[in-house]
N, C-alpha and C positions, 0 to 999 in steps of 0.2 A: 339781376343780371344773368345768373345761371340759366333761369328759365327762358329768358329772352334769346340768349345765344343758342340754347338747345333747340328751340323751335326754329330759329333761322337756319341752323345747320341741317336739321331734319327736313326742312322745306327744300333746301338745295339738293339734298340727297334724293328726295322725292322727284324733283324735276330731272335729276340725272338719270334715275331709274326709268322714268317715263321716256326720256329721250333715247336711252339705250334700247328699250323695247321697240320703240317706233322705228329706229334706225335698222334694227335687225329685221323687222317686218317689211321695211322698204326693199331690202335686198335678197332675203332668203328665197323668194320665188325665182330668182335669176341664177341661183347657185347650181352648178353642174355636178360638182364633187359631193358624194354622199358624206364623206368625212368632214368637209367644211360645213355642210349643212348641219351635221350633228354638233359640231363645235358651236355654231350659231344658235341652234335650238336649245342646247344645254345651257348656254350662257343666258339666253332669254328666260328660260325657266328659273334660273338662279336670280336673275333680276326681278322677275315677278314675285318670287318668294320673299326677297329682301324688300320689295315694294310693299307687300302685305305687312311685313314687320314694321316698316316705317310708318305706314298709315295707322297701325295700331298704336304706335307711340305718339303720333300726332293727335290721335283721338283723345288721349289722356290730357292734352293741352287744349282741347276743343278747337283744333286747327284743321282746316281742309287740305293742307298741303299746298303744293305749287306745281303748276303746269310748266313745261319747258317754255322758254322765251319764244314767242311766236316768230320773231325775226330769225333767230338762230335755227329753229325748226324748219322754217321755210327755206332758208339758205341751204341747209343740209339736204332737204328734199330736192331742191333744184340742182345742186351739185351732183347728187346721186343720179338723178334723171339724165343729166347731160353726159356724165362719164359713162353710164351704162348704155346710152344711145350710141356713143362712139365705140365702146369696147365692152361687150357684155361677157367678160371673162371672169373666172374666179380670182384671177390676179387683181383685177380692178376692184372687185368686191372686197378682197382682203385689204387692199390699199385704202379704200374708203373706211372700212371698219377700224383699221389701225389708226387712221387720222382721228376718227371719232373717239376711240379709246384714249388716245393721247390727250385730246382736248378735255375729256372727262377727268382724267387723272390730274391734269394741271389745275382745272377749276376746283375740284374737290379738295386738293391740297391747299389751294388758296383759301377756301372757306374754312378748312380746319385751322389755319393760321389766324384767320380773321375772327372766328368765333371761339376764342380760347377758353371762355368761361362756360362753354357747353358742358353738359354732364358727360360722364365717361361712357354711358350707354350709347349716346348719339355719336360720340367720337368713334366708338368701336364700329358702329354701323357705317360711318363714312369710310373708315379704314377697310372694312370688308368690301365695300363697293369699289374702292380704289383697287383692291387686290383682284376683284373680278375683272375689272377693265384691263389691268396689267396682264393678267393671265391670258385673257382672250387675245390680246395683241401678240403675246409670245406664241400661243398655240397656233395662230394662223400665219406665222412668218413663212412657213414652207409654201404658201400659196402666192406670196408676193412675186 
């Protein structure tokens, strides 16, 4: 049970990291403020580093990880495109990113509760990813 829950939690973290990186890539080219761009690029780099760590852990279990849900990714991409077409401001980007961070935090906490038998290493990874998402949402509040 421990191994099964560990792999499932790591898969969800992998999907969350990939979704976060993809979302940042979708908006960073539209950012006007250098400081907001720095927050996003720094967060993206931390996501990528954590993603490498997650994939190393998944390799130990001979698992390929998990891509983000294509429907969720598509809906996010459409929402981003529509909102930016109407208002391509840093405030819109901060709003989109804050919504994404909040959804990520909510989902990851749900998975932490669901996969209680996961090992402590994978739980720590999930908590670090949650902290990354929470910190970005706080850091970009001034742009809302």
